[in-house]
C-alpha positions as CSV (number, residue, x, y, z in Angstrom):
1,M,0.0,0.0,0.0
2,Y,1.3,3.4,-1.0
3,Q,0.8,6.4,1.3
4,T,-0.5,9.6,-0.1
5,T,-0.7,13.3,0.8
6,T,-1.7,16.4,-1.1
7,Y,0.0,19.6,-2.2
8,A,-1.8,22.9,-3.1
9,S,-0.2,24.1,-6.3
10,P,-0.8,27.0,-8.8
11,V,-2.2,24.4,-11.2
12,G,-4.5,22.7,-8.7
13,E,-4.3,20.2,-5.9
14,L,-1.7,17.5,-6.4
15,T,-1.7,14.1,-4.9
16,L,1.7,12.6,-4.0
17,A,2.3,8.9,-3.3
18,S,5.2,7.2,-1.6
19,D,6.3,3.6,-0.8
20,G,7.7,5.0,2.4
21,T,11.2,5.6,0.9
22,A,10.7,7.2,-2.6
23,L,8.1,9.2,-4.4
24,T,6.1,6.9,-6.6
25,G,3.4,9.2,-7.8
26,L,2.3,12.8,-8.4
27,W,-1.0,13.4,-10.0
28,L,-3.0,16.5,-10.8
29,E,-6.6,16.6,-9.7
30,G,-8.8,14.9,-12.3
31,Q,-5.8,13.5,-14.2
32,K,-6.2,10.5,-16.5
33,H,-4.6,7.4,-15.2
34,F,-4.7,8.8,-11.6
35,G,-2.8,6.2,-9.5
36,G,-3.2,3.7,-12.3
37,T,0.5,2.8,-12.9
38,S,1.3,1.9,-9.3
39,G,-0.7,-1.3,-9.2
40,E,-1.0,-0.7,-5.5
41,E,-3.7,0.6,-3.3
42,L,-3.4,4.3,-2.4
43,A,-4.3,5.5,1.1
44,P,-3.8,8.7,3.0
45,G,-0.7,8.4,5.0
46,Q,2.0,10.3,6.9
47,P,2.4,13.7,5.3
48,D,5.8,14.1,7.1
49,L,7.5,11.2,5.3
50,P,10.9,12.3,4.0
51,A,9.9,11.6,0.4
52,F,6.9,13.9,0.8
53,Q,9.0,16.6,2.5
54,A,11.6,16.5,-0.3
55,A,8.8,16.6,-3.0
56,R,7.1,19.5,-1.4
57,A,10.4,21.5,-1.1
58,W,11.1,20.6,-4.8
59,L,7.6,21.8,-5.9
60,D,7.9,25.0,-3.8
61,R,11.2,25.8,-5.7
62,Y,9.7,24.8,-9.0
63,F,6.7,27.0,-8.6
64,A,8.9,29.9,-7.3
65,G,10.7,29.9,-10.7
66,E,13.7,27.9,-9.7
67,K,14.9,25.0,-11.9
68,P,15.2,22.0,-9.6
69,S,16.4,18.7,-11.2
70,P,14.3,15.5,-10.9
71,A,17.6,13.8,-9.9
72,E,17.4,15.6,-6.5
73,L,14.5,13.4,-5.4
74,P,14.2,9.7,-4.6
75,L,11.9,8.7,-7.5
76,A,10.5,5.2,-8.0
77,P,7.8,5.2,-10.8
78,A,6.3,1.8,-11.4
79,G,6.2,0.8,-15.1
80,T,7.4,-1.4,-17.8
81,P,11.1,-1.2,-18.9
82,F,10.0,0.7,-22.0
83,Q,7.9,3.2,-19.9
84,R,10.8,3.7,-17.5
85,A,13.2,4.4,-20.4
86,V,10.8,7.0,-21.8
87,W,10.4,8.6,-18.4
88,E,14.2,8.8,-18.1
89,K,14.4,10.6,-21.4
90,L,11.7,13.0,-20.1
91,Q,13.9,13.9,-17.2
92,A,16.7,15.1,-19.6
93,I,14.5,17.7,-21.3
94,P,15.7,21.0,-19.9
95,W,13.5,23.6,-18.2
96,G,11.9,25.9,-20.7
97,S,12.4,23.5,-23.6
98,V,10.1,21.2,-25.5
99,T,10.6,18.1,-27.7
100,T,8.3,16.0,-29.8
101,Y,7.1,12.4,-29.4
102,G,8.9,11.6,-32.7
103,A,12.2,13.0,-31.4
104,L,11.9,10.9,-28.2
105,A,11.1,7.9,-30.4
106,R,14.3,8.4,-32.4
107,E,16.3,8.6,-29.2
108,L,14.8,5.3,-28.1
109,D,16.2,3.4,-31.2
110,G,13.2,3.9,-33.4
111,A,10.3,3.2,-31.1
112,S,7.0,4.4,-32.5
113,P,5.9,7.9,-31.6
114,R,2.5,6.4,-30.6
115,A,4.2,4.0,-28.2
116,V,6.2,6.9,-26.7
117,G,3.0,8.9,-26.4
118,G,1.4,6.0,-24.5
119,A,4.3,5.9,-22.1
120,V,4.4,9.7,-21.7
121,G,0.7,9.7,-20.9
122,R,1.1,7.1,-18.2
123,N,3.9,9.0,-16.4
124,P,3.0,8.6,-12.8
125,I,5.1,11.5,-11.5
126,S,3.8,14.5,-13.4
127,I,5.6,17.9,-13.3
128,I,8.7,16.4,-11.7
129,I,9.2,14.0,-14.6
130,P,8.3,16.7,-17.1
131,C,5.9,15.1,-19.6
132,H,4.4,18.5,-20.2
133,R,7.5,19.3,-22.2
134,V,6.5,17.0,-25.0
135,V,4.4,18.4,-27.9
136,G,3.1,17.0,-31.2
137,A,5.2,17.1,-34.3
138,D,2.8,19.7,-35.7
139,G,3.3,22.0,-32.7
140,S,0.1,20.9,-31.0
141,L,-0.2,20.7,-27.2
142,T,-1.5,17.2,-27.2
143,G,-1.3,14.2,-25.0
144,Y,-1.2,15.6,-21.5
145,A,-3.1,13.5,-19.0
146,G,-3.5,16.5,-16.7
147,G,-5.3,18.5,-19.3
148,V,-4.0,20.7,-22.2
149,E,-4.7,23.9,-20.3
150,R,-2.5,22.8,-17.4
151,K,0.2,21.7,-19.9
152,Q,0.1,25.2,-21.4
153,R,0.3,26.9,-18.0
154,L,3.3,24.8,-17.0
155,L,5.1,25.7,-20.2
156,I,4.3,29.4,-19.8
157,H,5.6,29.1,-16.2
158,E,8.9,27.8,-17.6
159,G,9.2,30.7,-20.0
160,V,8.1,28.8,-23.1
161,D,6.4,31.0,-25.8
162,A,3.2,28.9,-25.8
163,S,1.6,31.1,-28.4
164,R,3.6,29.1,-31.0
165,F,1.7,25.9,-30.1
166,S,-1.8,25.0,-31.1
167,V,-4.5,23.5,-28.9
168,P,-6.0,20.4,-30.6
169,K,-9.7,20.0,-30.9
170,R,-11.2,17.2,-28.7
171,G,-10.6,13.8,-30.1
172,S,-7.4,14.7,-31.9
173,A,-4.7,12.0,-32.0
174,L,-1.0,12.4,-31.2
């Protein structure tokens, strides 16, 4: 069983999960796949766990405009080897930068952009593992489980000129 706590952020309430040692989840309120990748039951727990304290401090710095690294935190996202490989690539995308699903696929020895998109969408540690920094090849802000509006807000927070990206109509594919 994973322990959970919440964090009030500028993009809405976040739920954090921990196995007692590492951060295993961070989901935005109403996010698709909420808690779905852990395979474990989530229950309110001890908000003073060291993993939660570290995550809160990281998030405080992030939302204050600092550029903390995901490597500063004990992270343990549960996923397949392919998903974990994609999530590692996400952590290498610099603050204020974006990449495409296709570019990530090429970095992963020719994986399909659709497979990469599936892994990005199931990222269990949003914001810290920055899946919001991935856009469609056509410049569309697509594929964010926390909602396209939040993706846009996070990019703007990081200084990205979000006006150059389009917001897809409902039902649009990657």
